[in-house]
N, C-alpha and C positions, 0 to 999 in steps of 0.2 A: 504494500500500500504506500502511496505517496506520502511524503512528510511535508507539512506546511512550512516549517522553519527551513528545511532544506531547499524547498522551492524558492523562497525569497533570498536565501544566502548563497545558493549555488546555481540552480537552474536558470533563474531569471537574469542574473548578471552575465552568465555565459551566453544566453539567448540574445541579449542586447549587444554584447560584444561581437557576436557572430552575424548579426543583422542590424547594422547601423541605420538602415532605413526606418526602423521602428521609431527613432527619434523624430522623424518627420511628422509623426502624429502630434507632437508638441504639447500634449496635455498631461495632466496628472491623474492617477487613479489611487484612491484610498481603499485598501482591502481591509475590511473590518471582519475578521474571522473569529466568530464567537467561540471562546474556549481556547484560542491560540494567540490572539493579539491583533495589532493593527500595523500595516505596512503601507508606505506611500511610494508609489512608482512614479517618478517624474520623468516623462519622456522628453522634456525639453533638454535635459542634460544627462539622462540615463541613470540618475541616482535612485537609490532605494533607501528609505529611512524607516526604521522601526519606531513604533509608538508615536506616529504622526497623528494629526487631528483633522486634516483637511485635504481635499482633492477636487478636481474638476468633475470627477465621477466617483461616487462612493459605491463600492460593491460590498454587500453584506451577505454572509452565509455562515452556517455552523461549520465547525472544524471537520466533523464527520462528512457532511455533504461536500465541502470544499475538496477534501482529499479523495473522495469518490470521483469528483469531477476531474481532478488532476490525473487520475488513472484512466478516465474515460471521458475526454472533453465533449463527446456527443451528448452527455447527460446535462449539459448546461441549459439547453432549452427546456428540457423536462423539469429541471429544478426551478427554473424561472417561472414556468407555467403553474407549478405547484406552490409558488410563493416562498420557496426555500432559498432562492437566490434572488437578491434584489439589487437593482442598479438605479442610481439617482438620475442618470442621463442615458437613456436607452440608445440614442444614436452613437454616443461615444463608447458605450459598452460593446457595441458590435465590433469595435476594433480589437477587443480582447482575443478574438480568434487568431489574429496575427501573433499575439503574444503567447497564448497557450498552445497553439498548434505546432 
């Protein structure tokens, strides 16, 4: 099973380094993972900050559901439709496919 802390500490920084075009999105995402913590991904500069409080798009999900989605990204839409994955800006949230994929 995927690990939330590992995702933000290892996978995400490697993904941004491997695909500099992600910075073209130019917005920030606050991931509020209930039971695991909060992380801000700022695609303007590629930084990841733990315990942040704001973002252009806030993604909220439980740790269990988040880790299931990391293992199987196709679950994202199902979790969203069930109200288990929430996004404050749906248009911006669609860019997450590029990040998670």
